[in-house]
Every structure is written in structure tokens, then in C-alpha cells.
OpenMM code with the backbone's topology and positions (N, CA, C; nanometers):
from openmm import Vec3, app, unit

residues = "MET LYS ASP ASN ASN GLU ILE ASN SER SER ARG ARG ASP LEU LEU LYS GLY LEU THR THR ALA ALA VAL ALA GLY ALA VAL VAL ALA GLY THR LYS ALA ALA SER ALA SER GLU THR VAL ASP ILE LYS GLN GLU SER VAL LYS LYS THR GLY TYR ARG GLU THR GLN HIS VAL ARG ASP TYR TYR ASP SER LEU".split()
positions = [
    Vec3(-5.1061, 1.5521, 0.5062),
    Vec3(-4.9793, 1.5073, 0.5727),
    Vec3(-4.9898, 1.3511, 0.5679),
    Vec3(-4.8532, 1.2966, 0.5963),
    Vec3(-4.8562, 1.1518, 0.5841),
    Vec3(-4.9014, 1.1036, 0.7380),
    Vec3(-4.9480, 0.9934, 0.7201),
    Vec3(-4.9828, 0.9074, 0.8429),
    Vec3(-4.8603, 0.8842, 0.9186),
    Vec3(-4.8424, 0.9291, 1.0501),
    Vec3(-4.7205, 0.8838, 1.1158),
    Vec3(-4.6966, 0.7347, 1.1543),
    Vec3(-4.8004, 0.6520, 1.1217),
    Vec3(-4.7943, 0.5194, 1.1642),
    Vec3(-4.7051, 0.4161, 1.0501),
    Vec3(-4.6957, 0.4957, 0.9340),
    Vec3(-4.6234, 0.4334, 0.8328),
    Vec3(-4.4975, 0.5033, 0.8278),
    Vec3(-4.3948, 0.4321, 0.8546),
    Vec3(-4.2656, 0.4814, 0.8597),
    Vec3(-4.1684, 0.4177, 0.7359),
    Vec3(-4.1327, 0.4875, 0.6406),
    Vec3(-4.0509, 0.4442, 0.5271),
    Vec3(-3.9179, 0.4128, 0.5658),
    Vec3(-3.8716, 0.3078, 0.5745),
    Vec3(-3.7347, 0.2632, 0.6270),
    Vec3(-3.6298, 0.2785, 0.5252),
    Vec3(-3.6680, 0.2781, 0.3911),
    Vec3(-3.5932, 0.2667, 0.2938),
    Vec3(-3.4803, 0.3747, 0.2862),
    Vec3(-3.5060, 0.4863, 0.3164),
    Vec3(-3.4012, 0.5946, 0.3229),
    Vec3(-3.3016, 0.5533, 0.4299),
    Vec3(-3.3508, 0.4999, 0.5531),
    Vec3(-3.2504, 0.4858, 0.6602),
    Vec3(-3.1747, 0.3600, 0.6144),
    Vec3(-3.2408, 0.2566, 0.5454),
    Vec3(-3.1492, 0.1438, 0.4975),
    Vec3(-3.0351, 0.1830, 0.3737),
    Vec3(-3.0747, 0.2782, 0.3149),
    Vec3(-2.9754, 0.3267, 0.2184),
    Vec3(-2.8582, 0.3911, 0.2896),
    Vec3(-2.8816, 0.4638, 0.3903),
    Vec3(-2.7785, 0.5483, 0.4580),
    Vec3(-2.6816, 0.4516, 0.5119),
    Vec3(-2.7429, 0.3600, 0.5752),
    Vec3(-2.6902, 0.2442, 0.6575),
    Vec3(-2.6109, 0.1655, 0.5491),
    Vec3(-2.6577, 0.1451, 0.4514),
    Vec3(-2.5799, 0.0537, 0.3398),
    Vec3(-2.4366, 0.1424, 0.2903),
    Vec3(-2.4597, 0.2760, 0.2613),
    Vec3(-2.3579, 0.3462, 0.2320),
    Vec3(-2.2479, 0.3857, 0.3247),
    Vec3(-2.2873, 0.3670, 0.4391),
    Vec3(-2.1883, 0.4019, 0.5646),
    Vec3(-2.1156, 0.2717, 0.5685),
    Vec3(-2.1933, 0.1570, 0.5614),
    Vec3(-2.1152, 0.0182, 0.5695),
    Vec3(-2.0177, 0.0055, 0.4620),
    Vec3(-2.0569, 0.0379, 0.3383),
    Vec3(-1.9632, 0.0327, 0.2203),
    Vec3(-1.8515, 0.1251, 0.2278),
    Vec3(-1.8738, 0.2516, 0.2803),
    Vec3(-1.7643, 0.3292, 0.3042),
    Vec3(-1.6579, 0.2897, 0.4037),
    Vec3(-1.7176, 0.2225, 0.5201),
    Vec3(-1.6077, 0.1589, 0.6097),
    Vec3(-1.5417, 0.0391, 0.5574),
    Vec3(-1.6270, -0.0345, 0.4951),
    Vec3(-1.5430, -0.1685, 0.4380),
    Vec3(-1.4379, -0.1420, 0.3159),
    Vec3(-1.4661, -0.0145, 0.2537),
    Vec3(-1.3830, 0.0314, 0.1517),
    Vec3(-1.2615, 0.0778, 0.2169),
    Vec3(-1.2694, 0.1407, 0.3149),
    Vec3(-1.1479, 0.1978, 0.3884),
    Vec3(-1.0664, 0.0858, 0.4560),
    Vec3(-1.1307, 0.0006, 0.5171),
    Vec3(-1.0651, -0.1116, 0.5650),
    Vec3(-0.9950, -0.2044, 0.4572),
    Vec3(-1.0533, -0.2121, 0.3265),
    Vec3(-0.9801, -0.2837, 0.2454),
    Vec3(-0.8579, -0.2032, 0.1761),
    Vec3(-0.8765, -0.0818, 0.1593),
    Vec3(-0.7781, -0.0006, 0.1138),
    Vec3(-0.6613, 0.0090, 0.2065),
    Vec3(-0.7027, 0.0186, 0.3449),
    Vec3(-0.5768, 0.0107, 0.4395),
    Vec3(-0.4984, -0.1357, 0.4473),
    Vec3(-0.5857, -0.2330, 0.4290),
    Vec3(-0.5325, -0.3765, 0.4148),
    Vec3(-0.4337, -0.3815, 0.3050),
    Vec3(-0.4770, -0.3313, 0.1716),
    Vec3(-0.3927, -0.3382, 0.0885),
    Vec3(-0.2749, -0.2658, 0.0911),
    Vec3(-0.2758, -0.1312, 0.1552),
    Vec3(-0.1604, -0.0502, 0.1687),
    Vec3(-0.0569, -0.1338, 0.2661),
    Vec3(-0.1243, -0.1945, 0.3765),
    Vec3(-0.0312, -0.2394, 0.4625),
    Vec3(0.0597, -0.3599, 0.4050),
    Vec3(-0.0309, -0.4464, 0.3272),
    Vec3(0.0350, -0.5527, 0.2698),
    Vec3(0.1440, -0.5117, 0.1457),
    Vec3(0.1114, -0.4025, 0.0922),
    Vec3(0.1939, -0.3552, -0.0131),
    Vec3(0.3263, -0.3171, 0.0455),
    Vec3(0.3121, -0.2493, 0.1809),
    Vec3(0.4412, -0.1974, 0.2214),
    Vec3(0.5149, -0.3009, 0.2775),
    Vec3(0.4719, -0.4112, 0.3196),
    Vec3(0.5422, -0.5284, 0.3693),
    Vec3(0.6073, -0.5952, 0.2668),
    Vec3(0.5648, -0.6036, 0.1359),
    Vec3(0.6221, -0.6465, 0.0046),
    Vec3(0.7254, -0.5956, -0.0625),
    Vec3(0.7555, -0.4583, -0.0070),
    Vec3(0.8277, -0.3834, -0.0773),
    Vec3(0.9831, -0.4151, -0.0415),
    Vec3(1.0218, -0.4711, 0.0640),
    Vec3(1.1343, -0.5090, 0.1008),
    Vec3(1.2224, -0.5959, 0.0085),
    Vec3(1.3124, -0.5325, -0.0547),
    Vec3(1.3929, -0.6241, -0.1393),
    Vec3(1.5021, -0.6674, -0.0834),
    Vec3(1.5593, -0.7772, -0.1015),
    Vec3(1.6911, -0.8111, -0.0378),
    Vec3(1.8014, -0.7482, -0.1186),
    Vec3(1.8946, -0.6866, -0.0321),
    Vec3(2.0032, -0.6196, -0.0934),
    Vec3(2.1108, -0.7107, -0.1851),
    Vec3(2.1049, -0.8471, -0.1415),
    Vec3(2.2038, -0.9415, -0.2008),
    Vec3(2.1280, -0.9747, -0.3433),
    Vec3(2.0131, -0.9697, -0.3784),
    Vec3(1.9607, -1.0096, -0.5159),
    Vec3(1.9638, -0.8805, -0.6014),
    Vec3(2.0167, -0.7563, -0.5640),
    Vec3(1.9950, -0.6210, -0.6234),
    Vec3(2.1525, -0.6183, -0.7015),
    Vec3(2.1529, -0.6214, -0.8271),
    Vec3(2.2832, -0.6018, -0.9047),
    Vec3(2.3471, -0.4711, -0.8540),
    Vec3(2.4661, -0.4703, -0.8280),
    Vec3(2.5511, -0.3513, -0.7722),
    Vec3(2.5938, -0.2881, -0.9133),
    Vec3(2.5772, -0.1548, -0.9397),
    Vec3(2.6152, -0.0882, -1.0328),
    Vec3(2.7104, 0.0246, -1.0290),
    Vec3(2.7485, 0.0279, -0.8867),
    Vec3(2.8312, 0.1438, -0.8521),
    Vec3(2.9705, 0.1046, -0.8723),
    Vec3(3.0720, 0.1778, -0.7972),
    Vec3(3.1940, 0.1639, -0.7987),
    Vec3(3.2599, 0.0142, -0.7557),
    Vec3(3.3434, -0.0287, -0.8548),
    Vec3(3.3949, -0.1657, -0.8068),
    Vec3(3.5306, -0.1519, -0.8002),
    Vec3(3.6186, -0.2096, -0.7052),
    Vec3(3.7613, -0.2030, -0.7179),
    Vec3(3.8149, -0.3376, -0.7780),
    Vec3(3.8396, -0.3344, -0.9151),
    Vec3(3.9025, -0.4481, -0.9716),
    Vec3(4.0558, -0.4497, -0.9725),
    Vec3(4.1121, -0.5463, -1.0287),
    Vec3(4.2386, -0.5713, -1.0349),
    Vec3(4.3197, -0.4364, -1.0856),
    Vec3(4.2643, -0.3992, -1.2043),
    Vec3(4.3494, -0.2922, -1.2689),
    Vec3(4.3395, -0.1542, -1.1934),
    Vec3(4.2312, -0.1595, -1.1146),
    Vec3(4.2157, -0.0275, -1.0435),
    Vec3(4.3251, -0.0265, -0.9159),
    Vec3(4.3243, -0.1660, -0.8603),
    Vec3(4.4093, -0.1866, -0.7360),
    Vec3(4.5502, -0.1580, -0.7941),
    Vec3(4.5866, -0.2053, -0.9200),
    Vec3(4.7264, -0.1957, -0.9763),
    Vec3(4.7605, -0.0410, -0.9902),
    Vec3(4.6551, 0.0407, -1.0348),
    Vec3(4.6713, 0.1907, -1.0495),
    Vec3(4.6965, 0.2451, -0.9208),
    Vec3(4.6225, 0.2061, -0.8143),
    Vec3(4.6354, 0.2602, -0.6739),
    Vec3(4.7805, 0.2323, -0.6112),
    Vec3(4.8250, 0.1301, -0.6472),
    Vec3(4.9724, 0.0569, -0.5990),
    Vec3(5.0690, 0.1672, -0.6756),
    Vec3(5.0478, 0.2012, -0.7858),
    Vec3(5.1498, 0.2807, -0.8941),
    Vec3(5.1556, 0.4107, -0.8116),
    Vec3(5.0718, 0.4797, -0.7475),
    Vec3(5.0686, 0.6211, -0.6830),
    Vec3(5.1716, 0.6411, -0.5783),
] * unit.nanometer
topology = app.Topology()
chain = topology.addChain("A")
for resn in residues:
    res = topology.addResidue(resn, chain)
    for name in ("N", "CA", "C"):
        topology.addAtom(name, app.Element.getBySymbol(name[0]), res)
């Protein structure tokens, strides 16, 4: 058996490093998701309207009814 006086800490260091990397990755992913949701807001004025528009010839038609 191994001598109990010699403790190999490399396994513990590896597990600590993996845990730290996982937590850091989650924080970065959360930060990117939060910043992406903030930049999604688009001003309605800058969006070209492609729906129904009441132009002069449409108003003339409505007046004729």
C-alpha cells in the first residue's frame, strides 16, 4: 500500500480546475445572453412599414362609397 504521508494533490487540483472552468463558462454564457437580449430592441421608427397604407387613391375610393 501507499504511504499515507504522501498525498497526491494533482487529482484534487484537476477537479478544482474543472469546477472553476464550468462556473466561469456559465457566467460568461449568462453574460452574453443578457447582453444579447438587451441589444435586440429595435426602434419601431427605423423599421420600414410594409403593411396597409392609406394613400390618396384609397381615400378617394372610400369617399366614393
